[in-house]
All heavy atoms as a GROMACS GRO file, in nm:
protein
  513
    1MET      N    1  -1.704  -4.905   1.438
    1MET     CA    2  -1.724  -4.809   1.333
    1MET      C    3  -1.777  -4.880   1.211
    1MET      O    4  -1.739  -5.000   1.185
    1MET     CB    5  -1.589  -4.738   1.304
    1MET     CG    6  -1.605  -4.635   1.198
    1MET     SD    7  -1.445  -4.546   1.170
    1MET     CE    8  -1.453  -4.433   1.302
    2LEU      N    9  -1.857  -4.818   1.133
    2LEU     CA   10  -1.915  -4.882   1.009
    2LEU      C   11  -1.857  -4.815   0.887
    2LEU      O   12  -1.825  -4.694   0.883
    2LEU     CB   13  -2.067  -4.859   1.011
    2LEU     CG   14  -2.145  -4.931   1.117
    2LEU    CD1   15  -2.295  -4.893   1.111
    2LEU    CD2   16  -2.130  -5.081   1.104
    3CYS      N   17  -1.842  -4.899   0.789
    3CYS     CA   18  -1.802  -4.852   0.652
    3CYS      C   19  -1.914  -4.765   0.594
    3CYS      O   20  -2.030  -4.802   0.594
    3CYS     CB   21  -1.772  -4.972   0.564
    3CYS     SG   22  -1.726  -4.930   0.394
    4GLU      N   23  -1.876  -4.652   0.541
    4GLU     CA   24  -1.982  -4.558   0.479
    4GLU      C   25  -2.017  -4.611   0.344
    4GLU      O   26  -2.113  -4.555   0.292
    4GLU     CB   27  -1.924  -4.414   0.476
    4GLU     CG   28  -1.905  -4.360   0.605
    4GLU     CD   29  -1.845  -4.218   0.606
    4GLU    OE1   30  -1.831  -4.162   0.494
    4GLU    OE2   31  -1.830  -4.163   0.717
    5ARG      N   32  -1.942  -4.703   0.278
    5ARG     CA   33  -1.977  -4.751   0.146
    5ARG      C   34  -2.068  -4.872   0.150
    5ARG      O   35  -2.162  -4.878   0.085
    5ARG     CB   36  -1.851  -4.780   0.068
    5ARG     CG   37  -1.881  -4.809  -0.075
    5ARG     CD   38  -1.755  -4.826  -0.158
    5ARG     NE   39  -1.788  -4.872  -0.295
    5ARG     CZ   40  -1.807  -4.987  -0.334
    5ARG    NH1   41  -1.787  -5.095  -0.241
    5ARG    NH2   42  -1.837  -5.024  -0.457
    6CYS      N   43  -2.022  -4.973   0.234
    6CYS     CA   44  -2.095  -5.102   0.227
    6CYS      C   45  -2.163  -5.130   0.368
    6CYS      O   46  -2.247  -5.222   0.374
    6CYS     CB   47  -2.001  -5.216   0.193
    6CYS     SG   48  -1.871  -5.248   0.326
    7GLY      N   49  -2.139  -5.060   0.474
    7GLY     CA   50  -2.203  -5.073   0.589
    7GLY      C   51  -2.151  -5.184   0.685
    7GLY      O   52  -2.206  -5.216   0.786
    8ALA      N   53  -2.038  -5.245   0.649
    8ALA     CA   54  -1.972  -5.348   0.728
    8ALA      C   55  -1.897  -5.287   0.855
    8ALA      O   56  -1.857  -5.164   0.845
    8ALA     CB   57  -1.874  -5.426   0.644
    9ASP      N   58  -1.879  -5.368   0.953
    9ASP     CA   59  -1.798  -5.328   1.071
    9ASP      C   60  -1.650  -5.321   1.027
    9ASP      O   61  -1.603  -5.411   0.957
    9ASP     CB   62  -1.812  -5.426   1.182
    9ASP     CG   63  -1.943  -5.396   1.257
    9ASP    OD1   64  -1.993  -5.289   1.257
    9ASP    OD2   65  -1.992  -5.495   1.328
   10ILE      N   66  -1.583  -5.217   1.058
   10ILE     CA   67  -1.443  -5.205   1.032
   10ILE      C   68  -1.353  -5.175   1.156
   10ILE      O   69  -1.407  -5.118   1.250
   10ILE     CB   70  -1.419  -5.095   0.920
   10ILE    CG1   71  -1.470  -4.958   0.969
   10ILE    CG2   72  -1.476  -5.126   0.793
   10ILE    CD1   73  -1.438  -4.841   0.881
   11TYR      N   74  -1.239  -5.226   1.154
   11TYR     CA   75  -1.144  -5.204   1.264
   11TYR      C   76  -1.032  -5.117   1.222
   11TYR      O   77  -0.971  -5.049   1.300
   11TYR     CB   78  -1.086  -5.338   1.321
   11TYR     CG   79  -1.012  -5.414   1.219
   11TYR    CD1   80  -0.868  -5.398   1.216
   11TYR    CD2   81  -1.072  -5.500   1.130
   11TYR    CE1   82  -0.796  -5.468   1.124
   11TYR    CE2   83  -0.996  -5.569   1.035
   11TYR     CZ   84  -0.865  -5.561   1.040
   11TYR     OH   85  -0.785  -5.626   0.944
   12LYS      N   86  -1.008  -5.102   1.097
   12LYS     CA   87  -0.906  -5.011   1.037
   12LYS      C   88  -0.972  -4.943   0.924
   12LYS      O   89  -1.010  -5.002   0.825
   12LYS     CB   90  -0.780  -5.091   0.992
   12LYS     CG   91  -0.675  -4.992   0.938
   12LYS     CD   92  -0.552  -5.068   0.885
   12LYS     CE   93  -0.459  -4.966   0.827
   12LYS     NZ   94  -0.378  -5.022   0.723
   13ARG      N   95  -0.974  -4.810   0.930
   13ARG     CA   96  -1.047  -4.740   0.830
   13ARG      C   97  -0.951  -4.674   0.733
   13ARG      O   98  -0.837  -4.643   0.759
   13ARG     CB   99  -1.138  -4.628   0.890
   13ARG     CG  100  -1.056  -4.518   0.953
   13ARG     CD  101  -1.143  -4.410   1.003
   13ARG     NE  102  -1.056  -4.313   1.065
   13ARG     CZ  103  -1.084  -4.185   1.065
   13ARG    NH1  104  -1.194  -4.138   1.007
   13ARG    NH2  105  -0.993  -4.096   1.119
   14GLU      N  106  -0.995  -4.655   0.611
   14GLU     CA  107  -0.927  -4.586   0.502
   14GLU      C  108  -1.020  -4.478   0.462
   14GLU      O  109  -1.135  -4.489   0.461
   14GLU     CB  110  -0.902  -4.684   0.385
   14GLU     CG  111  -0.820  -4.807   0.418
   14GLU     CD  112  -0.668  -4.775   0.427
   14GLU    OE1  113  -0.627  -4.667   0.390
   14GLU    OE2  114  -0.601  -4.861   0.476
   15VAL      N  115  -0.956  -4.365   0.423
   15VAL     CA  116  -1.033  -4.245   0.377
   15VAL      C  117  -1.003  -4.220   0.233
   15VAL      O  118  -0.890  -4.210   0.193
   15VAL     CB  119  -1.002  -4.118   0.469
   15VAL    CG1  120  -1.071  -4.001   0.420
   15VAL    CG2  121  -1.027  -4.149   0.610
   16CYS      N  122  -1.106  -4.217   0.155
   16CYS     CA  123  -1.093  -4.195   0.008
   16CYS      C  124  -1.045  -4.045  -0.015
   16CYS      O  125  -1.106  -3.957   0.042
   16CYS     CB  126  -1.227  -4.220  -0.063
   16CYS     SG  127  -1.212  -4.186  -0.242
   17ARG      N  128  -0.952  -4.028  -0.096
   17ARG     CA  129  -0.893  -3.900  -0.119
   17ARG      C  130  -0.988  -3.820  -0.209
   17ARG      O  131  -0.991  -3.689  -0.197
   17ARG     CB  132  -0.761  -3.908  -0.187
   17ARG     CG  133  -0.688  -3.787  -0.212
   17ARG     CD  134  -0.635  -3.730  -0.074
   17ARG     NE  135  -0.542  -3.621  -0.102
   17ARG     CZ  136  -0.449  -3.590  -0.021
   17ARG    NH1  137  -0.430  -3.651   0.091
   17ARG    NH2  138  -0.370  -3.484  -0.044
   18GLN      N  139  -1.072  -3.880  -0.280
   18GLN     CA  140  -1.159  -3.806  -0.376
   18GLN      C  141  -1.295  -3.767  -0.316
   18GLN      O  142  -1.336  -3.658  -0.324
   18GLN     CB  143  -1.185  -3.895  -0.499
   18GLN     CG  144  -1.061  -3.946  -0.568
   18GLN     CD  145  -0.971  -3.829  -0.618
   18GLN    OE1  146  -1.015  -3.728  -0.654
   18GLN    NE2  147  -0.843  -3.853  -0.609
   19CYS      N  148  -1.363  -3.861  -0.242
   19CYS     CA  149  -1.489  -3.834  -0.188
   19CYS      C  150  -1.490  -3.813  -0.036
   19CYS      O  151  -1.590  -3.765   0.020
   19CYS     CB  152  -1.596  -3.945  -0.229
   19CYS     SG  153  -1.557  -4.101  -0.158
   20GLY      N  154  -1.390  -3.857   0.030
   20GLY     CA  155  -1.375  -3.832   0.175
   20GLY      C  156  -1.451  -3.938   0.265
   20GLY      O  157  -1.459  -3.915   0.381
   21ARG      N  158  -1.504  -4.041   0.203
   21ARG     CA  159  -1.575  -4.142   0.277
   21ARG      C  160  -1.478  -4.232   0.354
   21ARG      O  161  -1.374  -4.261   0.304
   21ARG     CB  162  -1.668  -4.232   0.194
   21ARG     CG  163  -1.783  -4.159   0.139
   21ARG     CD  164  -1.882  -4.250   0.083
   21ARG     NE  165  -1.826  -4.301  -0.043
   21ARG     CZ  166  -1.900  -4.382  -0.134
   21ARG    NH1  167  -2.027  -4.413  -0.099
   21ARG    NH2  168  -1.850  -4.421  -0.236
   22LYS      N  169  -1.520  -4.268   0.475
   22LYS     CA  170  -1.438  -4.370   0.554
   22LYS      C  171  -1.496  -4.506   0.523
   22LYS      O  172  -1.609  -4.535   0.525
   22LYS     CB  173  -1.465  -4.333   0.703
   22LYS     CG  174  -1.410  -4.207   0.741
   22LYS     CD  175  -1.461  -4.168   0.875
   22LYS     CE  176  -1.446  -4.029   0.908
   22LYS     NZ  177  -1.538  -3.939   0.825
   23MET      N  178  -1.400  -4.596   0.474
   23MET     CA  179  -1.440  -4.728   0.431
   23MET      C  180  -1.340  -4.836   0.474
   23MET      O  181  -1.238  -4.815   0.528
   23MET     CB  182  -1.442  -4.723   0.274
   23MET     CG  183  -1.310  -4.692   0.211
   23MET     SD  184  -1.329  -4.650   0.044
   23MET     CE  185  -1.195  -4.546   0.027
   24CYS      N  186  -1.389  -4.962   0.455
   24CYS     CA  187  -1.314  -5.080   0.488
   24CYS      C  188  -1.211  -5.105   0.376
   24CYS      O  189  -1.223  -5.047   0.272
   24CYS     CB  190  -1.405  -5.198   0.514
   24CYS     SG  191  -1.506  -5.251   0.378
   25THR      N  192  -1.128  -5.205   0.397
   25THR     CA  193  -1.020  -5.233   0.298
   25THR      C  194  -1.087  -5.310   0.184
   25THR      O  195  -1.023  -5.306   0.075
   25THR     CB  196  -0.913  -5.323   0.366
   25THR    OG1  197  -0.975  -5.439   0.422
   25THR    CG2  198  -0.835  -5.244   0.469
   26ASN      N  199  -1.196  -5.366   0.196
   26ASN     CA  200  -1.265  -5.434   0.085
   26ASN      C  201  -1.322  -5.342  -0.018
   26ASN      O  202  -1.338  -5.366  -0.132
   26ASN     CB  203  -1.379  -5.520   0.132
   26ASN     CG  204  -1.334  -5.649   0.210
   26ASN    OD1  205  -1.225  -5.690   0.190
   26ASN    ND2  206  -1.414  -5.694   0.291
   27CYS      N  207  -1.350  -5.215   0.024
   27CYS     CA  208  -1.405  -5.111  -0.066
   27CYS      C  209  -1.294  -5.030  -0.134
   27CYS      O  210  -1.331  -4.941  -0.211
   27CYS     CB  211  -1.501  -5.016   0.015
   27CYS     SG  212  -1.649  -5.104   0.072
   28VAL      N  213  -1.174  -5.051  -0.096
   28VAL     CA  214  -1.067  -4.979  -0.156
   28VAL      C  215  -1.027  -5.046  -0.288
   28VAL      O  216  -1.006  -5.157  -0.291
   28VAL     CB  217  -0.944  -4.986  -0.066
   28VAL    CG1  218  -0.816  -4.925  -0.130
   28VAL    CG2  219  -0.964  -4.904   0.065
   29LYS      N  220  -1.022  -4.958  -0.398
   29LYS     CA  221  -0.987  -5.006  -0.522
   29LYS      C  222  -0.838  -5.002  -0.548
   29LYS      O  223  -0.779  -5.095  -0.598
   29LYS     CB  224  -1.061  -4.922  -0.637
   29LYS     CG  225  -1.022  -4.954  -0.768
   29LYS     CD  226  -1.071  -5.101  -0.806
   29LYS     CE  227  -1.028  -5.130  -0.949
   29LYS     NZ  228  -1.049  -5.264  -0.994
   30SER      N  229  -0.776  -4.890  -0.503
   30SER     CA  230  -0.636  -4.871  -0.532
   30SER      C  231  -0.577  -4.774  -0.420
   30SER      O  232  -0.649  -4.700  -0.364
   30SER     CB  233  -0.604  -4.811  -0.671
   30SER     OG  234  -0.466  -4.805  -0.691
   31SER      N  235  -0.444  -4.794  -0.398
   31SER     CA  236  -0.378  -4.707  -0.309
   31SER      C  237  -0.232  -4.689  -0.354
   31SER      O  238  -0.183  -4.777  -0.422
   31SER     CB  239  -0.380  -4.762  -0.162
   31SER     OG  240  -0.301  -4.878  -0.157
   32ARG      N  241  -0.175  -4.573  -0.314
   32ARG     CA  242  -0.036  -4.554  -0.353
   32ARG      C  243   0.025  -4.467  -0.254
   32ARG      O  244  -0.033  -4.390  -0.179
   32ARG     CB  245  -0.022  -4.494  -0.488
   32ARG     CG  246  -0.104  -4.377  -0.522
   32ARG     CD  247  -0.089  -4.331  -0.666
   32ARG     NE  248   0.043  -4.286  -0.698
   32ARG     CZ  249   0.078  -4.176  -0.762
   32ARG    NH1  250  -0.024  -4.112  -0.827
   32ARG    NH2  251   0.198  -4.139  -0.780
   33ARG      N  252   0.156  -4.482  -0.234
   33ARG     CA  253   0.227  -4.406  -0.145
   33ARG      C  254   0.302  -4.288  -0.218
   33ARG      O  255   0.392  -4.310  -0.304
   33ARG     CB  256   0.339  -4.499  -0.082
   33ARG     CG  257   0.402  -4.438   0.036
   33ARG     CD  258   0.477  -4.543   0.118
   33ARG     NE  259   0.394  -4.638   0.182
   33ARG     CZ  260   0.322  -4.630   0.289
   33ARG    NH1  261   0.315  -4.517   0.346
   33ARG    NH2  262   0.251  -4.738   0.338
   34VAL      N  263   0.258  -4.170  -0.184
   34VAL     CA  264   0.306  -4.056  -0.257
   34VAL      C  265   0.440  -4.018  -0.196
   34VAL      O  266   0.535  -3.990  -0.273
   34VAL     CB  267   0.201  -3.929  -0.237
   34VAL    CG1  268   0.255  -3.804  -0.303
   34VAL    CG2  269   0.066  -3.970  -0.288
   35THR      N  270   0.451  -4.014  -0.070
   35THR     CA  271   0.581  -3.993   0.004
   35THR      C  272   0.602  -4.109   0.091
   35THR      O  273   0.517  -4.197   0.096
   35THR     CB  274   0.592  -3.860   0.078
   35THR    OG1  275   0.499  -3.859   0.172
   35THR    CG2  276   0.570  -3.738  -0.018
   36LYS      N  277   0.708  -4.099   0.167
   36LYS     CA  278   0.736  -4.219   0.262
   36LYS      C  279   0.625  -4.227   0.365
   36LYS      O  280   0.599  -4.333   0.418
   36LYS     CB  281   0.871  -4.192   0.326
   36LYS     CG  282   0.940  -4.307   0.370
   36LYS     CD  283   1.082  -4.279   0.404
   36LYS     CE  284   1.162  -4.410   0.420
   36LYS     NZ  285   1.297  -4.374   0.461
   37THR      N  286   0.569  -4.123   0.404
   37THR     CA  287   0.465  -4.123   0.517
   37THR      C  288   0.320  -4.102   0.464
   37THR      O  289   0.227  -4.127   0.539
   37THR     CB  290   0.496  -4.018   0.614
   37THR    OG1  291   0.506  -3.883   0.560
   37THR    CG2  292   0.634  -4.047   0.686
   38VAL      N  293   0.296  -4.051   0.345
   38VAL     CA  294   0.171  -4.018   0.294
   38VAL      C  295   0.123  -4.123   0.197
   38VAL      O  296   0.179  -4.157   0.104
   38VAL     CB  297   0.164  -3.881   0.222
   38VAL    CG1  298   0.029  -3.853   0.164
   38VAL    CG2  299   0.205  -3.773   0.317
   39ARG      N  300  -0.001  -4.185   0.232
   39ARG     CA  301  -0.052  -4.294   0.150
   39ARG      C  302  -0.197  -4.249   0.109
   39ARG      O  303  -0.272  -4.210   0.194
   39ARG     CB  304  -0.066  -4.424   0.226
   39ARG     CG  305  -0.120  -4.537   0.155
   39ARG     CD  306  -0.102  -4.669   0.236
   39ARG     NE  307  -0.170  -4.774   0.176
   39ARG     CZ  308  -0.294  -4.813   0.212
   39ARG    NH1  309  -0.352  -4.759   0.312
   39ARG    NH2  310  -0.344  -4.920   0.148
   40ILE      N  311  -0.222  -4.250  -0.022
   40ILE     CA  312  -0.356  -4.202  -0.066
   40ILE      C  313  -0.432  -4.321  -0.114
   40ILE      O  314  -0.376  -4.426  -0.170
   40ILE     CB  315  -0.346  -4.093  -0.178
   40ILE    CG1  316  -0.260  -4.141  -0.296
   40ILE    CG2  317  -0.294  -3.969  -0.117
   40ILE    CD1  318  -0.263  -4.039  -0.413
   41VAL      N  319  -0.568  -4.313  -0.111
   41VAL     CA  320  -0.658  -4.427  -0.133
   41VAL      C  321  -0.768  -4.379  -0.220
   41VAL      O  322  -0.815  -4.262  -0.202
   41VAL     CB  323  -0.707  -4.487   0.003
   41VAL    CG1  324  -0.813  -4.598  -0.032
   41VAL    CG2  325  -0.592  -4.547   0.075
   42ILE      N  326  -0.822  -4.464  -0.310
   42ILE     CA  327  -0.936  -4.429  -0.387
   42ILE      C  328  -1.033  -4.550  -0.379
   42ILE      O  329  -0.994  -4.662  -0.375
   42ILE     CB  330  -0.907  -4.397  -0.535
   42ILE    CG1  331  -1.030  -4.349  -0.612
   42ILE    CG2  332  -0.846  -4.519  -0.605
   42ILE    CD1  333  -0.989  -4.284  -0.747
   43CYS      N  334  -1.164  -4.516  -0.361
   43CYS     CA  335  -1.268  -4.623  -0.349
   43CYS      C  336  -1.314  -4.674  -0.476
   43CYS      O  337  -1.282  -4.605  -0.584
   43CYS     CB  338  -1.387  -4.569  -0.260
   43CYS     SG  339  -1.475  -4.445  -0.338
   44LYS      N  340  -1.390  -4.778  -0.477
   44LYS     CA  341  -1.434  -4.838  -0.602
   44LYS      C  342  -1.535  -4.751  -0.681
   44LYS      O  343  -1.536  -4.750  -0.801
   44LYS     CB  344  -1.499  -4.973  -0.570
   44LYS     CG  345  -1.404  -5.081  -0.528
   44LYS     CD  346  -1.470  -5.208  -0.495
   44LYS     CE  347  -1.370  -5.308  -0.454
   44LYS     NZ  348  -1.431  -5.441  -0.417
   45ASP      N  349  -1.612  -4.670  -0.604
   45ASP     CA  350  -1.707  -4.580  -0.670
   45ASP      C  351  -1.632  -4.467  -0.745
   45ASP      O  352  -1.671  -4.432  -0.855
   45ASP     CB  353  -1.812  -4.520  -0.562
   45ASP     CG  354  -1.896  -4.629  -0.508
   45ASP    OD1  355  -1.922  -4.726  -0.579
   45ASP    OD2  356  -1.948  -4.606  -0.397
   46CYS      N  357  -1.536  -4.403  -0.674
   46CYS     CA  358  -1.453  -4.294  -0.746
   46CYS      C  359  -1.378  -4.344  -0.858
   46CYS      O  360  -1.342  -4.277  -0.950
   46CYS     CB  361  -1.378  -4.227  -0.642
   46CYS     SG  362  -1.471  -4.135  -0.520
   47TRP      N  363  -1.331  -4.476  -0.851
   47TRP     CA  364  -1.251  -4.536  -0.953
   47TRP      C  365  -1.324  -4.534  -1.086
   47TRP      O  366  -1.270  -4.523  -1.194
   47TRP     CB  367  -1.202  -4.674  -0.916
   47TRP     CG  368  -1.106  -4.732  -1.021
   47TRP    CD1  369  -1.142  -4.817  -1.114
   47TRP    CD2  370  -0.968  -4.719  -1.024
   47TRP    NE1  371  -1.031  -4.858  -1.185
   47TRP    CE2  372  -0.918  -4.790  -1.134
   47TRP    CE3  373  -0.878  -4.638  -0.950
   47TRP    CZ2  374  -0.788  -4.801  -1.165
   47TRP    CZ3  375  -0.746  -4.647  -0.986
   47TRP    CH2  376  -0.701  -4.724  -1.089
   48SER      N  377  -1.457  -4.552  -1.084
   48SER     CA  378  -1.541  -4.560  -1.207
   48SER      C  379  -1.557  -4.432  -1.268
   48SER      O  380  -1.600  -4.421  -1.389
   48SER     CB  381  -1.671  -4.632  -1.174
   48SER     OG  382  -1.743  -4.556  -1.086
   49VAL      N  383  -1.536  -4.321  -1.202
   49VAL     CA  384  -1.544  -4.181  -1.262
   49VAL      C  385  -1.412  -4.142  -1.318
   49VAL      O  386  -1.314  -4.139  -1.244
   49VAL     CB  387  -1.595  -4.084  -1.155
   49VAL    CG1  388  -1.601  -3.942  -1.214
   49VAL    CG2  389  -1.724  -4.130  -1.095
   50MET      N  390  -1.402  -4.124  -1.444
   50MET     CA  391  -1.271  -4.099  -1.514
   50MET      C  392  -1.193  -3.984  -1.462
   50MET      O  393  -1.074  -3.988  -1.449
   50MET     CB  394  -1.292  -4.100  -1.661
   50MET     CG  395  -1.165  -4.114  -1.745
   50MET     SD  396  -1.076  -4.261  -1.708
   50MET     CE  397  -1.169  -4.381  -1.787
   51LYS      N  398  -1.270  -3.872  -1.434
   51LYS     CA  399  -1.194  -3.753  -1.392
   51LYS      C  400  -1.127  -3.778  -1.254
   51LYS      O  401  -1.021  -3.733  -1.229
   51LYS     CB  402  -1.296  -3.635  -1.372
   51LYS     CG  403  -1.330  -3.566  -1.506
   51LYS     CD  404  -1.417  -3.451  -1.482
   51LYS     CE  405  -1.451  -3.380  -1.614
   51LYS     NZ  406  -1.521  -3.260  -1.592
   52LYS      N  407  -1.198  -3.843  -1.165
   52LYS     CA  408  -1.143  -3.875  -1.034
   52LYS      C  409  -1.030  -3.970  -1.041
   52LYS      O  410  -0.932  -3.962  -0.971
   52LYS     CB  411  -1.247  -3.931  -0.939
   52LYS     CG  412  -1.352  -3.823  -0.904
   52LYS     CD  413  -1.461  -3.886  -0.808
   52LYS     CE  414  -1.558  -3.773  -0.771
   52LYS     NZ  415  -1.658  -3.828  -0.674
   53ARG      N  416  -1.035  -4.076  -1.134
   53ARG     CA  417  -0.930  -4.166  -1.152
   53ARG      C  418  -0.806  -4.098  -1.202
   53ARG      O  419  -0.690  -4.122  -1.167
   53ARG     CB  420  -0.973  -4.276  -1.245
   53ARG     CG  421  -0.876  -4.386  -1.257
   53ARG     CD  422  -0.895  -4.489  -1.360
   53ARG     NE  423  -1.032  -4.534  -1.372
   53ARG     CZ  424  -1.078  -4.630  -1.459
   53ARG    NH1  425  -1.000  -4.676  -1.552
   53ARG    NH2  426  -1.204  -4.662  -1.464
   54LYS      N  427  -0.825  -4.008  -1.293
   54LYS     CA  428  -0.706  -3.938  -1.359
   54LYS      C  429  -0.639  -3.847  -1.253
   54LYS      O  430  -0.521  -3.841  -1.247
   54LYS     CB  431  -0.749  -3.854  -1.474
   54LYS     CG  432  -0.770  -3.933  -1.607
   54LYS     CD  433  -0.809  -3.844  -1.714
   54LYS     CE  434  -0.832  -3.926  -1.838
   54LYS     NZ  435  -0.859  -3.836  -1.954
   55ALA      N  436  -0.722  -3.785  -1.166
   55ALA     CA  437  -0.668  -3.704  -1.056
   55ALA      C  438  -0.596  -3.791  -0.959
   55ALA      O  439  -0.486  -3.750  -0.912
   55ALA     CB  440  -0.777  -3.625  -0.987
   56PHE      N  441  -0.645  -3.911  -0.932
   56PHE     CA  442  -0.569  -3.997  -0.838
   56PHE      C  443  -0.438  -4.048  -0.893
   56PHE      O  444  -0.334  -4.046  -0.828
   56PHE     CB  445  -0.659  -4.119  -0.811
   56PHE     CG  446  -0.592  -4.228  -0.732
   56PHE    CD1  447  -0.573  -4.219  -0.596
   56PHE    CD2  448  -0.546  -4.340  -0.797
   56PHE    CE1  449  -0.505  -4.314  -0.524
   56PHE    CE2  450  -0.478  -4.447  -0.725
   56PHE     CZ  451  -0.461  -4.425  -0.587
   57LYS      N  452  -0.436  -4.081  -1.024
   57LYS     CA  453  -0.313  -4.128  -1.088
   57LYS      C  454  -0.213  -4.024  -1.107
   57LYS      O  455  -0.092  -4.058  -1.109
   57LYS     CB  456  -0.345  -4.198  -1.214
   57LYS     CG  457  -0.415  -4.328  -1.203
   57LYS     CD  458  -0.429  -4.398  -1.338
   57LYS     CE  459  -0.477  -4.543  -1.320
   57LYS     NZ  460  -0.463  -4.613  -1.436
   58SER      N  461  -0.244  -3.899  -1.122
   58SER     CA  462  -0.151  -3.796  -1.147
   58SER      C  463  -0.123  -3.721  -1.022
   58SER      O  464  -0.039  -3.614  -1.029
   58SER     CB  465  -0.208  -3.693  -1.246
   58SER     OG  466  -0.325  -3.627  -1.189
   59MET      N  467  -0.160  -3.764  -0.903
   59MET     CA  468  -0.129  -3.706  -0.773
   59MET      C  469   0.016  -3.709  -0.750
   59MET      O  470   0.080  -3.806  -0.758
   59MET     CB  471  -0.202  -3.774  -0.660
   59MET     CG  472  -0.180  -3.706  -0.525
   59MET     SD  473  -0.288  -3.571  -0.487
   59MET     CE  474  -0.453  -3.637  -0.523
   60SER      N  475   0.080  -3.587  -0.732
   60SER     CA  476   0.224  -3.588  -0.709
   60SER      C  477   0.256  -3.547  -0.566
   60SER      O  478   0.160  -3.524  -0.487
   60SER     CB  479   0.289  -3.480  -0.808
   60SER     OG  480   0.233  -3.357  -0.776
   61ARG      N  481   0.379  -3.538  -0.536
   61ARG     CA  482   0.427  -3.515  -0.399
   61ARG      C  483   0.380  -3.384  -0.343
   61ARG      O  484   0.346  -3.364  -0.233
   61ARG     CB  485   0.578  -3.515  -0.384
   61ARG     CG  486   0.631  -3.655  -0.405
   61ARG     CD  487   0.786  -3.648  -0.406
   61ARG     NE  488   0.831  -3.776  -0.455
   61ARG     CZ  489   0.901  -3.863  -0.380
   61ARG    NH1  490   0.937  -3.824  -0.261
   61ARG    NH2  491   0.946  -3.971  -0.425
   62ASP      N  492   0.375  -3.283  -0.436
   62ASP     CA  493   0.340  -3.143  -0.385
   62ASP      C  494   0.194  -3.123  -0.368
   62ASP      O  495   0.146  -3.039  -0.298
   62ASP     CB  496   0.393  -3.040  -0.481
   62ASP     CG  497   0.357  -3.060  -0.627
   62ASP    OD1  498   0.315  -3.174  -0.650
   62ASP    OD2  499   0.365  -2.969  -0.706
   63GLN      N  500   0.112  -3.210  -0.433
   63GLN     CA  501  -0.043  -3.201  -0.417
   63GLN      C  502  -0.092  -3.276  -0.290
   63GLN      O  503  -0.192  -3.249  -0.242
   63GLN     CB  504  -0.105  -3.263  -0.544
   63GLN     CG  505  -0.083  -3.183  -0.666
   63GLN     CD  506  -0.136  -3.249  -0.788
   63GLN    OE1  507  -0.166  -3.368  -0.788
   63GLN    NE2  508  -0.154  -3.173  -0.890
   64ALA      N  509  -0.008  -3.375  -0.242
   64ALA     CA  510  -0.055  -3.449  -0.123
   64ALA      C  511  -0.041  -3.376   0.000
   64ALA      O  512  -0.073  -3.305   0.065
   64ALA     CB  513   0.029  -3.574  -0.110
   0.00000   0.00000   0.00000
């Protein structure tokens, strides 16, 4: 499988919560565990957009 952001081969994919792209771990800017089983990820491109970053940081348990 290929990373949709950088084009590298990936063996474990992460899905950005904001844009929905499947990416490698090198393209992940930040991740957080909302609940014990739910982990959300944001890519480096979405991190630079302030609205998407605020939405990621304010994500609560009921929104996940």
